PyMOL Python script that loads the backbone (N, CA, C, O; Angstrom):
from pymol import cmd

cmd.read_pdbstr("""\
ATOM      1  N   MET A   1      62.934  52.228  13.609  1.00  0.00           N
ATOM      2  CA  MET A   1      64.427  53.188  13.082  1.00  0.00           C
ATOM      3  C   MET A   1      65.029  51.932  13.763  1.00  0.00           C
ATOM      4  O   MET A   1      64.790  51.412  14.853  1.00  0.00           O
ATOM      5  N   LEU A   2      65.903  51.610  12.745  1.00  0.00           N
ATOM      6  CA  LEU A   2      66.742  50.168  13.013  1.00  0.00           C
ATOM      7  C   LEU A   2      68.249  50.738  13.932  1.00  0.00           C
ATOM      8  O   LEU A   2      68.993  49.925  14.480  1.00  0.00           O
ATOM      9  N   GLY A   3      68.474  52.095  13.961  1.00  0.00           N
ATOM     10  CA  GLY A   3      69.682  52.319  14.549  1.00  0.00           C
ATOM     11  C   GLY A   3      71.451  52.205  13.485  1.00  0.00           C
ATOM     12  O   GLY A   3      71.712  52.052  12.292  1.00  0.00           O
ATOM     13  N   LYS A   4      72.132  52.352  14.531  1.00  0.00           N
ATOM     14  CA  LYS A   4      73.381  51.734  13.292  1.00  0.00           C
ATOM     15  C   LYS A   4      73.658  50.693  13.500  1.00  0.00           C
ATOM     16  O   LYS A   4      74.657  50.407  12.840  1.00  0.00           O
ATOM     17  N   VAL A   5      73.265  49.769  14.181  1.00  0.00           N
ATOM     18  CA  VAL A   5      73.724  48.062  13.451  1.00  0.00           C
ATOM     19  C   VAL A   5      72.358  47.259  13.336  1.00  0.00           C
ATOM     20  O   VAL A   5      71.215  47.560  13.681  1.00  0.00           O
ATOM     21  N   LEU A   6      72.873  46.156  12.743  1.00  0.00           N
ATOM     22  CA  LEU A   6      71.332  45.366  12.522  1.00  0.00           C
ATOM     23  C   LEU A   6      71.098  44.348  13.698  1.00  0.00           C
ATOM     24  O   LEU A   6      72.115  43.704  13.956  1.00  0.00           O
ATOM     25  N   PRO A   7      70.120  44.078  14.390  1.00  0.00           N
ATOM     26  CA  PRO A   7      69.530  43.405  15.142  1.00  0.00           C
ATOM     27  C   PRO A   7      70.129  41.809  15.114  1.00  0.00           C
ATOM     28  O   PRO A   7      69.682  41.207  14.138  1.00  0.00           O
ATOM     29  N   SER A   8      70.740  41.255  15.681  1.00  0.00           N
ATOM     30  CA  SER A   8      71.443  40.016  16.108  1.00  0.00           C
ATOM     31  C   SER A   8      70.482  38.619  15.629  1.00  0.00           C
ATOM     32  O   SER A   8      70.840  37.505  15.246  1.00  0.00           O
ATOM     33  N   ASN A   9      69.304  39.134  15.806  1.00  0.00           N
ATOM     34  CA  ASN A   9      68.258  38.020  15.285  1.00  0.00           C
ATOM     35  C   ASN A   9      67.211  38.552  14.505  1.00  0.00           C
ATOM     36  O   ASN A   9      66.001  38.574  14.732  1.00  0.00           O
ATOM     37  N   ILE A  10      68.028  39.085  13.313  1.00  0.00           N
ATOM     38  CA  ILE A  10      66.907  39.981  12.287  1.00  0.00           C
ATOM     39  C   ILE A  10      66.598  38.321  11.579  1.00  0.00           C
ATOM     40  O   ILE A  10      65.429  38.140  11.238  1.00  0.00           O
ATOM     41  N   GLY A  11      67.389  37.372  11.400  1.00  0.00           N
ATOM     42  CA  GLY A  11      66.304  36.132  10.751  1.00  0.00           C
ATOM     43  C   GLY A  11      65.712  35.313  11.572  1.00  0.00           C
ATOM     44  O   GLY A  11      65.006  34.369  11.217  1.00  0.00           O
ATOM     45  N   GLU A  12      65.956  35.616  12.670  1.00  0.00           N
ATOM     46  CA  GLU A  12      64.208  35.223  13.671  1.00  0.00           C
ATOM     47  C   GLU A  12      63.160  35.988  13.970  1.00  0.00           C
ATOM     48  O   GLU A  12      62.154  35.538  14.519  1.00  0.00           O
ATOM     49  N   VAL A  13      63.326  37.337  13.596  1.00  0.00           N
ATOM     50  CA  VAL A  13      62.348  38.342  13.356  1.00  0.00           C
ATOM     51  C   VAL A  13      61.629  38.310  12.476  1.00  0.00           C
ATOM     52  O   VAL A  13      60.410  38.219  12.622  1.00  0.00           O
ATOM     53  N   PHE A  14      62.382  38.396  11.042  1.00  0.00           N
ATOM     54  CA  PHE A  14      62.146  37.994   9.678  1.00  0.00           C
ATOM     55  C   PHE A  14      61.750  36.881   9.107  1.00  0.00           C
ATOM     56  O   PHE A  14      61.437  36.987   7.921  1.00  0.00           O
ATOM     57  N   PRO A  15      61.671  35.872   9.583  1.00  0.00           N
ATOM     58  CA  PRO A  15      61.716  34.630   9.220  1.00  0.00           C
ATOM     59  C   PRO A  15      61.357  34.423   7.698  1.00  0.00           C
ATOM     60  O   PRO A  15      62.222  33.767   7.117  1.00  0.00           O
ATOM     61  N   ASN A  16      60.395  34.780   6.978  1.00  0.00           N
ATOM     62  CA  ASN A  16      59.879  35.156   5.725  1.00  0.00           C
ATOM     63  C   ASN A  16      59.917  35.865   4.994  1.00  0.00           C
ATOM     64  O   ASN A  16      59.047  36.037   4.141  1.00  0.00           O
ATOM     65  N   LEU A  17      61.098  36.583   5.131  1.00  0.00           N
ATOM     66  CA  LEU A  17      61.698  37.851   4.207  1.00  0.00           C
ATOM     67  C   LEU A  17      61.976  37.165   3.058  1.00  0.00           C
ATOM     68  O   LEU A  17      62.199  35.956   2.988  1.00  0.00           O
ATOM     69  N   ILE A  18      61.960  38.063   2.027  1.00  0.00           N
ATOM     70  CA  ILE A  18      62.136  37.464   0.587  1.00  0.00           C
ATOM     71  C   ILE A  18      62.899  38.458   0.060  1.00  0.00           C
ATOM     72  O   ILE A  18      63.461  38.057  -0.959  1.00  0.00           O
ATOM     73  N   GLU A  19      63.157  39.600   0.331  1.00  0.00           N
ATOM     74  CA  GLU A  19      64.131  40.653  -0.293  1.00  0.00           C
ATOM     75  C   GLU A  19      64.789  41.591   0.764  1.00  0.00           C
ATOM     76  O   GLU A  19      64.017  42.092   1.582  1.00  0.00           O
ATOM     77  N   LEU A  20      66.039  41.876   0.850  1.00  0.00           N
ATOM     78  CA  LEU A  20      66.420  42.775   1.725  1.00  0.00           C
ATOM     79  C   LEU A  20      67.332  43.857   1.101  1.00  0.00           C
ATOM     80  O   LEU A  20      68.517  43.794   0.774  1.00  0.00           O
ATOM     81  N   ARG A  21      66.661  44.616   1.048  1.00  0.00           N
ATOM     82  CA  ARG A  21      67.739  46.129   0.523  1.00  0.00           C
ATOM     83  C   ARG A  21      68.022  47.004   1.804  1.00  0.00           C
ATOM     84  O   ARG A  21      67.141  47.617   2.406  1.00  0.00           O
ATOM     85  N   LEU A  22      69.179  46.991   2.105  1.00  0.00           N
ATOM     86  CA  LEU A  22      70.036  47.860   3.224  1.00  0.00           C
ATOM     87  C   LEU A  22      70.974  48.727   2.403  1.00  0.00           C
ATOM     88  O   LEU A  22      71.627  49.432   3.173  1.00  0.00           O
ATOM     89  N   GLN A  23      71.215  48.893   1.427  1.00  0.00           N
ATOM     90  CA  GLN A  23      72.816  49.701   0.971  1.00  0.00           C
ATOM     91  C   GLN A  23      72.342  51.142   1.385  1.00  0.00           C
ATOM     92  O   GLN A  23      71.173  51.524   1.431  1.00  0.00           O
ATOM     93  N   ASN A  24      73.378  51.810   1.655  1.00  0.00           N
ATOM     94  CA  ASN A  24      73.675  53.557   1.631  1.00  0.00           C
ATOM     95  C   ASN A  24      73.134  53.412   2.929  1.00  0.00           C
ATOM     96  O   ASN A  24      72.055  53.997   3.027  1.00  0.00           O
ATOM     97  N   ASN A  25      73.487  52.862   3.918  1.00  0.00           N
ATOM     98  CA  ASN A  25      72.751  53.606   5.282  1.00  0.00           C
ATOM     99  C   ASN A  25      73.996  53.531   6.276  1.00  0.00           C
ATOM    100  O   ASN A  25      73.907  53.405   7.497  1.00  0.00           O
ATOM    101  N   LYS A  26      74.368  53.562   6.041  1.00  0.00           N
ATOM    102  CA  LYS A  26      76.067  53.432   7.132  1.00  0.00           C
ATOM    103  C   LYS A  26      75.783  52.592   8.319  1.00  0.00           C
ATOM    104  O   LYS A  26      75.872  52.943   9.495  1.00  0.00           O
ATOM    105  N   PHE A  27      75.407  51.359   7.825  1.00  0.00           N
ATOM    106  CA  PHE A  27      75.260  50.787   9.379  1.00  0.00           C
ATOM    107  C   PHE A  27      76.518  50.421   9.663  1.00  0.00           C
ATOM    108  O   PHE A  27      77.373  50.721   8.830  1.00  0.00           O
ATOM    109  N   GLU A  28      76.888  49.772  10.757  1.00  0.00           N
ATOM    110  CA  GLU A  28      78.324  49.414  11.435  1.00  0.00           C
ATOM    111  C   GLU A  28      77.953  48.200  12.391  1.00  0.00           C
ATOM    112  O   GLU A  28      76.866  47.843  12.844  1.00  0.00           O
ATOM    113  N   GLY A  29      79.039  47.771  12.515  1.00  0.00           N
ATOM    114  CA  GLY A  29      79.465  46.275  13.444  1.00  0.00           C
ATOM    115  C   GLY A  29      79.262  45.325  12.153  1.00  0.00           C
ATOM    116  O   GLY A  29      79.256  45.658  10.968  1.00  0.00           O
ATOM    117  N   SER A  30      79.092  43.997  12.746  1.00  0.00           N
ATOM    118  CA  SER A  30      79.099  43.354  12.206  1.00  0.00           C
ATOM    119  C   SER A  30      77.757  42.731  11.526  1.00  0.00           C
ATOM    120  O   SER A  30      76.668  43.029  12.017  1.00  0.00           O
ATOM    121  N   ILE A  31      77.844  41.688  10.165  1.00  0.00           N
ATOM    122  CA  ILE A  31      76.656  41.111   9.725  1.00  0.00           C
ATOM    123  C   ILE A  31      76.289  39.935  10.554  1.00  0.00           C
ATOM    124  O   ILE A  31      76.955  38.929  10.797  1.00  0.00           O
ATOM    125  N   PRO A  32      75.037  40.281  10.958  1.00  0.00           N
ATOM    126  CA  PRO A  32      74.477  39.084  11.885  1.00  0.00           C
ATOM    127  C   PRO A  32      74.566  38.004  10.946  1.00  0.00           C
ATOM    128  O   PRO A  32      74.342  38.120   9.741  1.00  0.00           O
ATOM    129  N   SER A  33      75.061  36.445  11.816  1.00  0.00           N
ATOM    130  CA  SER A  33      75.119  35.229  11.377  1.00  0.00           C
ATOM    131  C   SER A  33      73.545  34.874  11.398  1.00  0.00           C
ATOM    132  O   SER A  33      73.318  33.813  10.816  1.00  0.00           O
ATOM    133  N   SER A  34      72.710  35.340  11.788  1.00  0.00           N
ATOM    134  CA  SER A  34      70.990  34.731  12.093  1.00  0.00           C
ATOM    135  C   SER A  34      70.303  35.539  10.643  1.00  0.00           C
ATOM    136  O   SER A  34      69.108  35.737  10.426  1.00  0.00           O
ATOM    137  N   ILE A  35      71.450  35.905   9.789  1.00  0.00           N
ATOM    138  CA  ILE A  35      70.614  36.790   7.992  1.00  0.00           C
ATOM    139  C   ILE A  35      70.489  34.974   7.358  1.00  0.00           C
ATOM    140  O   ILE A  35      69.552  34.642   6.633  1.00  0.00           O
ATOM    141  N   SER A  36      71.554  34.011   7.777  1.00  0.00           N
ATOM    142  CA  SER A  36      71.629  33.289   7.092  1.00  0.00           C
ATOM    143  C   SER A  36      70.702  32.169   7.088  1.00  0.00           C
ATOM    144  O   SER A  36      70.561  31.330   6.198  1.00  0.00           O
ATOM    145  N   THR A  37      69.925  32.287   8.486  1.00  0.00           N
ATOM    146  CA  THR A  37      68.563  31.239   8.250  1.00  0.00           C
ATOM    147  C   THR A  37      67.154  31.805   7.227  1.00  0.00           C
ATOM    148  O   THR A  37      66.127  31.139   7.100  1.00  0.00           O
ATOM    149  N   LEU A  38      67.419  33.325   6.485  1.00  0.00           N
ATOM    150  CA  LEU A  38      66.715  33.742   5.863  1.00  0.00           C
ATOM    151  C   LEU A  38      66.749  32.785   4.429  1.00  0.00           C
ATOM    152  O   LEU A  38      67.243  33.140   3.359  1.00  0.00           O
ATOM    153  N   THR A  39      66.041  31.391   4.737  1.00  0.00           N
ATOM    154  CA  THR A  39      65.952  30.662   3.221  1.00  0.00           C
ATOM    155  C   THR A  39      65.553  31.380   2.136  1.00  0.00           C
ATOM    156  O   THR A  39      66.157  31.514   1.072  1.00  0.00           O
ATOM    157  N   LYS A  40      64.393  31.881   2.498  1.00  0.00           N
ATOM    158  CA  LYS A  40      63.489  32.466   1.319  1.00  0.00           C
ATOM    159  C   LYS A  40      64.321  33.727   0.719  1.00  0.00           C
ATOM    160  O   LYS A  40      64.201  34.092  -0.450  1.00  0.00           O
ATOM    161  N   LEU A  41      65.142  34.319   1.626  1.00  0.00           N
ATOM    162  CA  LEU A  41      65.875  35.682   0.939  1.00  0.00           C
ATOM    163  C   LEU A  41      66.534  35.513  -0.654  1.00  0.00           C
ATOM    164  O   LEU A  41      67.306  34.585  -0.896  1.00  0.00           O
ATOM    165  N   THR A  42      66.213  36.327  -1.507  1.00  0.00           N
ATOM    166  CA  THR A  42      66.602  35.960  -3.018  1.00  0.00           C
ATOM    167  C   THR A  42      67.593  36.962  -3.054  1.00  0.00           C
ATOM    168  O   THR A  42      68.690  36.427  -2.889  1.00  0.00           O
ATOM    169  N   PRO A  43      67.707  38.468  -3.232  1.00  0.00           N
ATOM    170  CA  PRO A  43      68.473  39.472  -3.285  1.00  0.00           C
ATOM    171  C   PRO A  43      68.226  39.990  -1.982  1.00  0.00           C
ATOM    172  O   PRO A  43      67.215  40.307  -1.356  1.00  0.00           O
ATOM    173  N   LEU A  44      69.773  39.981  -1.700  1.00  0.00           N
ATOM    174  CA  LEU A  44      70.582  40.873  -0.403  1.00  0.00           C
ATOM    175  C   LEU A  44      71.775  41.841  -0.645  1.00  0.00           C
ATOM    176  O   LEU A  44      72.867  41.539  -1.125  1.00  0.00           O
ATOM    177  N   TYR A  45      71.295  43.242  -0.156  1.00  0.00           N
ATOM    178  CA  TYR A  45      71.980  44.062  -0.770  1.00  0.00           C
ATOM    179  C   TYR A  45      72.427  45.038   0.537  1.00  0.00           C
ATOM    180  O   TYR A  45      71.707  45.856   1.109  1.00  0.00           O
ATOM    181  N   LEU A  46      73.641  44.746   0.795  1.00  0.00           N
ATOM    182  CA  LEU A  46      74.272  45.425   1.756  1.00  0.00           C
ATOM    183  C   LEU A  46      75.502  46.636   1.836  1.00  0.00           C
ATOM    184  O   LEU A  46      76.126  47.109   2.786  1.00  0.00           O
ATOM    185  N   ASN A  47      75.530  46.919   0.194  1.00  0.00           N
ATOM    186  CA  ASN A  47      76.609  47.906  -0.090  1.00  0.00           C
ATOM    187  C   ASN A  47      76.965  49.006   0.193  1.00  0.00           C
ATOM    188  O   ASN A  47      75.973  49.733   0.143  1.00  0.00           O
ATOM    189  N   ASP A  48      77.953  49.629   0.505  1.00  0.00           N
ATOM    190  CA  ASP A  48      78.094  51.253   0.925  1.00  0.00           C
ATOM    191  C   ASP A  48      77.518  51.310   2.573  1.00  0.00           C
ATOM    192  O   ASP A  48      77.072  52.345   3.068  1.00  0.00           O
ATOM    193  N   ASN A  49      77.579  50.520   3.018  1.00  0.00           N
ATOM    194  CA  ASN A  49      78.105  50.536   4.774  1.00  0.00           C
ATOM    195  C   ASN A  49      78.847  50.407   5.319  1.00  0.00           C
ATOM    196  O   ASN A  49      79.771  49.915   4.671  1.00  0.00           O
ATOM    197  N   LYS A  50      79.153  50.630   6.651  1.00  0.00           N
ATOM    198  CA  LYS A  50      80.239  50.280   7.349  1.00  0.00           C
ATOM    199  C   LYS A  50      80.836  49.107   8.014  1.00  0.00           C
ATOM    200  O   LYS A  50      81.747  49.213   8.835  1.00  0.00           O
ATOM    201  N   PHE A  51      80.275  47.908   7.624  1.00  0.00           N
ATOM    202  CA  PHE A  51      80.244  46.592   8.314  1.00  0.00           C
ATOM    203  C   PHE A  51      81.451  46.190   8.048  1.00  0.00           C
ATOM    204  O   PHE A  51      81.980  46.267   6.939  1.00  0.00           O
ATOM    205  N   GLU A  52      82.024  45.672   9.200  1.00  0.00           N
ATOM    206  CA  GLU A  52      83.142  44.912   9.368  1.00  0.00           C
ATOM    207  C   GLU A  52      83.102  43.578  10.127  1.00  0.00           C
ATOM    208  O   GLU A  52      82.088  43.008  10.530  1.00  0.00           O
ATOM    209  N   GLY A  53      84.564  43.116  10.271  1.00  0.00           N
ATOM    210  CA  GLY A  53      84.592  41.323  10.139  1.00  0.00           C
ATOM    211  C   GLY A  53      84.148  40.828   9.067  1.00  0.00           C
ATOM    212  O   GLY A  53      83.870  41.396   8.011  1.00  0.00           O
ATOM    213  N   PRO A  54      84.059  39.370   9.451  1.00  0.00           N
ATOM    214  CA  PRO A  54      84.088  38.593   8.425  1.00  0.00           C
ATOM    215  C   PRO A  54      82.426  38.502   7.881  1.00  0.00           C
ATOM    216  O   PRO A  54      81.498  38.766   8.646  1.00  0.00           O
ATOM    217  N   ILE A  55      82.241  38.136   6.609  1.00  0.00           N
ATOM    218  CA  ILE A  55      81.085  37.641   6.216  1.00  0.00           C
ATOM    219  C   ILE A  55      80.652  36.342   6.677  1.00  0.00           C
ATOM    220  O   ILE A  55      81.483  35.434   6.679  1.00  0.00           O
ATOM    221  N   PRO A  56      79.471  36.123   7.069  1.00  0.00           N
ATOM    222  CA  PRO A  56      79.286  35.056   8.052  1.00  0.00           C
ATOM    223  C   PRO A  56      79.363  33.807   6.959  1.00  0.00           C
ATOM    224  O   PRO A  56      78.605  33.798   5.989  1.00  0.00           O
ATOM    225  N   VAL A  57      80.165  32.937   7.150  1.00  0.00           N
ATOM    226  CA  VAL A  57      80.056  31.776   6.298  1.00  0.00           C
ATOM    227  C   VAL A  57      79.298  30.714   5.812  1.00  0.00           C
ATOM    228  O   VAL A  57      79.649  29.775   5.098  1.00  0.00           O
ATOM    229  N   SER A  58      78.133  31.004   6.328  1.00  0.00           N
ATOM    230  CA  SER A  58      76.925  30.264   6.089  1.00  0.00           C
ATOM    231  C   SER A  58      75.851  31.256   4.993  1.00  0.00           C
ATOM    232  O   SER A  58      74.722  30.905   4.650  1.00  0.00           O
ATOM    233  N   LEU A  59      76.451  32.380   4.632  1.00  0.00           N
ATOM    234  CA  LEU A  59      76.468  33.198   3.703  1.00  0.00           C
ATOM    235  C   LEU A  59      76.864  32.550   2.371  1.00  0.00           C
ATOM    236  O   LEU A  59      76.927  33.232   1.348  1.00  0.00           O
TER     237      LEU A  59
END
""", "prot")
cmd.dss("prot")
cmd.show_as("cartoon", "prot")
cmd.util.cbc("prot")
cmd.orient("prot")
């Protein structure tokens, strides 16, 4: 279980992630900038959460 926020090191923990579907989970906080290191990631679904702050520029 992840809790209410995404781990700040998600990109380092899952470097080979190719798909990420996190919609409708009520996550809070910011989108971790490490998510931009996931170079194999094709679909990224983050809609219907409670993220705040800027989207990482590298995305």
